N, C-alpha and C positions, 0 to 999 in steps of 0.2 A: 554435575551432581544435582540430582533432584532434591526437592524440599524434604521428601519423605526419608531420604537416605542421610540427611545431615544430622549431626548430633543435636540433642535438644537444646544445649546451651548456645550453640551457634544459631539455631533458629530464633531463640529468644533475643539474642543480641541483634540479629538482622531485623526482627519485628520492631525493636525500639528505634532502629535507624531509619525506618520507612516514614515518608511524609504521611500525615493523617488526613489531608484533604487534597483534592485536585488544585493545581496552581497554574496561573497563566504563564505562557512562555513570553520572552526568554527566561530561563532559570540559570542562575550562576551557582556553581558548586564551590562554596568557600570551605575553609579548613574544618568548620564545625559540622559539615555534612559528609565529610569523608571519614570512613572507618577502615581500620586495618587490623588483620590478624595473620598469624603464621599459616602457611600452607602445610600439607603433610610433609613435603620435603623440607620445609623450614623447621618443623619440630625435629625431624631426623638430624638436620644440620646442628640444631641446638644441643641435642644429646651427644652428638659426636664431638662438638666443641667442648662440652663439659668434661667428657672423657679425656680429651687431649689436655685440658687444663689440670685435671686431677693427676694424670700421669706425669706431666711436666713438673708439677709441684712436688709430687712424691719422690721423683728421682732427681730433683733439682737440676732439670735439663733446661738451661736458659734458651737455646735455639728453639726447642719445642714450645716453650712458654711464649717466646716472641712470635712464633708462627700462629699460635692460638689467639694471641691478642690482636694480631693483624687481621686474622679471619673474623674475629668478633667486631673489629672496627668496620670491615667491609660489609658485614651483615647489618650493622647498625646504620650505615650510610644507605644501604639498599632500602631500608624502611622509609627513610626520608625521601628517597628518589621515587618510590612507589606512591607515597602520599602526594608528592608534587605532580605526578602524572595526572591526577584528577583535580587537585586544588587549582582554582582559577579557570576551570573548564566551564563553558557556557553553552547550554543547549538552546538554540535560538528558534527552532521550528521543527515540527513534524508534519508530514503531508502524505497523501496517498490518493491515487486515482480510484474512483469507485469501481467495484467489480460486482458481478452477480454472486449471490449467496452460494456458498459451496466452493468457490474459487479462492485461492490465496490472495490476500491483499498485500501489495508491495508498499510497505511503510518506510518512508524516507525519514531519517533522523539527521538533522543538520546542526553542526556544532562549530564553535571557534574557541580559541584559547587566548588568554590575556598576553599582551606584548608579542603576539605573533609567534609563539613558541610552537615548534613542531612536536607532535606526540604520536606515537605509533603503538599498534597492538592493543588498543582499548577494546574491551569486550562489551557489547551491548546485548541485553537480553530482555525479551518481552513476550509473554504468553507462550513460552516454550521455544521461541525462535531466537537464534543467536547469530550475530554478525560482528565483524571486526571493523572498528572505526580507527582511521589514521588521519591525523591533521598535518598536512604538509603546508608550510607557510602560515600556520596558525588557523586554518579553516579546513573543514572536510565534511563529508556526508557518507552515510552507509544506508543499506536497505535491508529490512527484515521482512520475511515472508510470514504474514499473520494468517492463521486459518479463520475462515468465516463460516458461519452456520445459519444465521438468520438475517433477514432483511432489516433495514433501519439503521439507526445510529450504533456504531461500534465504539465502545470506550476501551481503548487499549490498556488502561490501568497503569500500574507502576512500571517504569523502565529502570533496569539495574545496569549501571556502568561500572566495570571493574578492570583491574589490571594486576598482573603478577610480575611485571617488569621492575627492575632490570635483571634480577638474579633468580626469580621464582621462589624466593624464601618467604614472601608475605603477599597476601592478596588485599589490595585496597579497593573499596567499593563505595558507591553512593547511589541513592535512590532519588528518582524524581517522578512526579505524577502529573503529566500534562493534562490541562483542561481543554483538550482538543478532540471532540468526537469525529469519527470518520464514517462516511456514508457507504452502505452496502445496498446495492440494487437487489430487487427480488430475482430469484432464479427463474428464467423463462421456461415455459412449458416445453418439454422435449418434443412432443408430437401433437399435432392438432389440426384443426381446419384451416384453410387458407384465409387470407385477409378478406374482410367483408367488402362488398361492392361499394364504390364511392357514391356519394350523394351530394347534391348542391349544384351550383352553377359554375364553379371554377374548374372546368374541364382542363385536362392536361394532355400532353403528348410527349413522347420521347423518340429520339432517333433510333432506328432499329433496321438492320439490313433486310429483315423479313416483314417489314411493315406493309401498310395498305396504300398509303398516299405518298407520291413523290414530294419531297421537301425541297431539295435543291440539287444542283450538280457541283461536283468538286473534282479536283485533280486526282488522277489515278495514283494509288499507293500500292506498293508491293504487297501481295497477299490478297488483294481484292478479288472477289469472284468475277469470272468472265461474264456471267449473265447480268451483272450489275453495270457493265460498261454501256454507256449511251453512244452507240456507233455513229449515228447521224450527226449529233452535236460535236462529237470528236472529230469527224471529217471536216466540219465547217471551221473548227478552231485550230486544226492541225495538231492537236494533242489529245491524249486519252482522258475522257471525262467519265465519272462514275455517278450513277444516281444514288442519292441519299434519301431514304424513306423515313417516314415517321409512323409510329404505331400508337393509337390512342390508349391512354392509361385510365380513362374514366375521370370522375370528379373527385373532390376531396373525400378521404375516408373518414368515417365517424366511428371512433372506438368508444362505445357507450357501456358503462358499467352495468346499467339496468338491462341491457340486452342479453346479459349472461346470467340471468336469474336462476337458471337450472343448475349452475355450478356452485360448489362450496366457495366460501370467502377467499381462501388462499388460492384455490384453483382459478378464480376470476383474475386475481392479481398476476399469477403466472402466465395466463393466456394473454392478458393485455400487454405484459412485458414482452412476450414473444412477438405479438403483432407490431408493437412499437419498433422492435429491432428489424422486422421484415419490411415495414414501411420505409424505414431509413435506408436499408440496403437497396431497395428498389427506387429510391429517389422520389417517393410519393409525398404528397401533403396530407396531413392527418390532423384530426381534432380529437382530443381525449376528454371525455366527460366522466368525472368521478363524483360520487355522492357527497353532497354538502359542500362542494367546491366549485368555483367558476371554471368554465371550460378552458382548456389549454389549446391554443391554436384557432384555426388551422394554420400550420406552418410546417417546415421541415428543416433538417440540418442538425448538426451535433448539439447545438444549444437547446433546441426544442426537444431532442431525444433525452438530454440530461434532465430537463425540467419535468418531462413526463415520467421518467423512471424514478426521479426523486420523489414525485408526488405519490407514485405507487409504493415506493419503499417506506414512506412515512405514514401510510394509512394505518389506523389502529388495528390491533389484533381483533379477530372475530369476536363480536360481543363486548369489545373493550371500550366502546365509546358511543356517542349519540349519533353515529353515522347511519343514514338510511341504508339498509341492506336489502332493499326490495330486489 
């Protein structure tokens, strides 16, 4: 049920239950943070129960009166059970791997329960995404798919954890507001020019079957091309040997912000993000130079890629800072 479709009184109650400020994790949900109200089925059950009680008293029907009282006791017990599903729950962490803007972020929510109690069917909601959290043996995790639109820090805001177990007569819920921002990389440019030529003295090379220079000989493997077989060395050693070549890749690549002065601010960021991804895929070494910051690299690998994309993601908006935009 969306916020717009909820009755006004329910929205007011939920607004009072929400935390006013972000809070550091872990967060424990005690009884003062858990709220409970009847569901639509719960209200129907209550009306039905009142009708049964009225009929039983009117006709002095003791079996019907006993049945109504037993159902009332079961309903009352279900309220306590729903409350206990959340009371004592502790959300210990949230995390997510950074993704490019426009792609969904997989937000992991990790929780545990006091005394190792198992809890099932908890509903976790955040920014329109819903997931089911079950705690087997007192600990568990779930993943929500959060939409992303802009680069930089994403603050997921308030998380709502709720349950209608065990009978669906009442909904117990609690809010928490984690003080944990999540990183969103800039969206890479869809199409553009190839990587710039390398510069500097650190020339590199990679093994490639269509390279220019022979690097070494190795044992034949199924699927190797016949033209790559070194017949004379194979005859001397009595086993098939294959030539392995190397192809020059050039020197370190320099990705300089100022070389893209013809592009708009965000277009520069998207192009540099694409070049970082391409350089990593090709196994190249690169150096990223951004305005007002020390150069990153030259290096390569997943850590260097993350450092570069993080720096691009956290650049201020166009005209939003004292960054040189030449």
